[in-house]
Phi, psi and omega in degrees: 000318179297323179294322179296315179297319180297319179296319179295320178296321179296319179296317180295321178297319178296319179295319179296318179296321179295317179295321180296316178298320179297317179296319180296317179298319178296318178297319179297317179297315179298319180297320178296318179298315179298320180297315180297315178298319180297319178296317180298315179297320178297318179294318179297318179295320178296319178295319178300312180297323181291322184281313191266354179235342185287138181294345181299332183256024176274142185295127175241344184218136171242112183262129181241128180234155180136158179276087185277123178245316183262329184255154173247168184296327180296319179296318181293318178297320179295317178296323183294329179071029179254129180245146173301129183107342175297147180281129187303321186268001174258001177267137177268117178297325179295319179293320178298316180297319179297319179295321181292325181288351173285344176284118186301328183284347181272120179271313179221149179211142175232139181232133181221153169272140173235110182295145007262349192208034186232138168255126182250126183234127177244127187237136169244121181273159167289146175249107183293127181254333184197170177250128177262127180255121175221244173291336177208186176265132179232155177261138176232150173270182185292344180264005177085018175271114177274112192251345177193159172283138186272136171275169180299324181291338185267356183292312174055219183255019182288146177290152178260134175249122186225167179084019182272128185245349189249038181293127180227177179237127180271186185296334178274002179081013181263127179289126182226160185202131176291326177294321177298315179299322178296316179295324176296320177298319178296318179298314180296323178298315180293319184295332180268358182267151177303338177303326183294344177284343183246337182228128172279148180270115179268317184205145170241123189244132170264109187266189180301143180065017175082008177289143185243134178236149173249127177252124182264170173236149176050073358275162180273112180226142177256122175256112180267118188252349181091198186282331187229077179301145183219167176297324180298322177297317180294326176296317177299317181298320180298319179296316180298314181297324178296323179287329183283342183298332182281347182281334180078002181268153182270121182271134177257330181201150175226126180258124180237013186283348173269136190298319187247016186217139176238127180250124180249130178246133182252155171292136180272000000 
């Protein structure tokens, strides 16, 4: 009987030791995991402090790239709102880009960080192709994007597009118009024709019933082309004008919207 009790006591002691070793191993594993996490957090905090507080990453240069015609670098820096001494990693590239896109002449812009202390800005400007006349004068590019109201200084020698009635706003907030695109197509058609070597384009007008006229400058002549201006009409017009040069009379208007008839109006 004593041997049986003694054997049971030995077994219980072994079980207690096994449980104790198991508990110690679990504590050691937990301690190792905690140690690794603590080291990782410490490294991350150290990296954060090094990146976001160290003077090494403060902005010293703002580089601006792009074919600038209307804007200068000082204007772009002012719009960007970036100052020398700002911390590179505390600046929001998205916010800088949003501020720059408030400038009407900027069509596209990209902003990047360049380590260790540079902000890089690339700008694409709008290229004004014509002036749209409605309630006021507006500038449009060749694709029909009306991007700003024109000041007197910005009118320049651009052709005027008038008589547009279907101005709308698309999802990007850009005013667009199928009538405007049609007038731009007419302008490009005229600009590529030999007529443009003799007559400058002053205005393209969308008149009543959708008829389109080109008004030239120096001399001022109105060419009425109808609803669907074409290269063939401009070729006919070129032929007519060549024949009229021998008359010595001053032409005020030429109507070509009738298929088989050309009407010439002279100054009285």
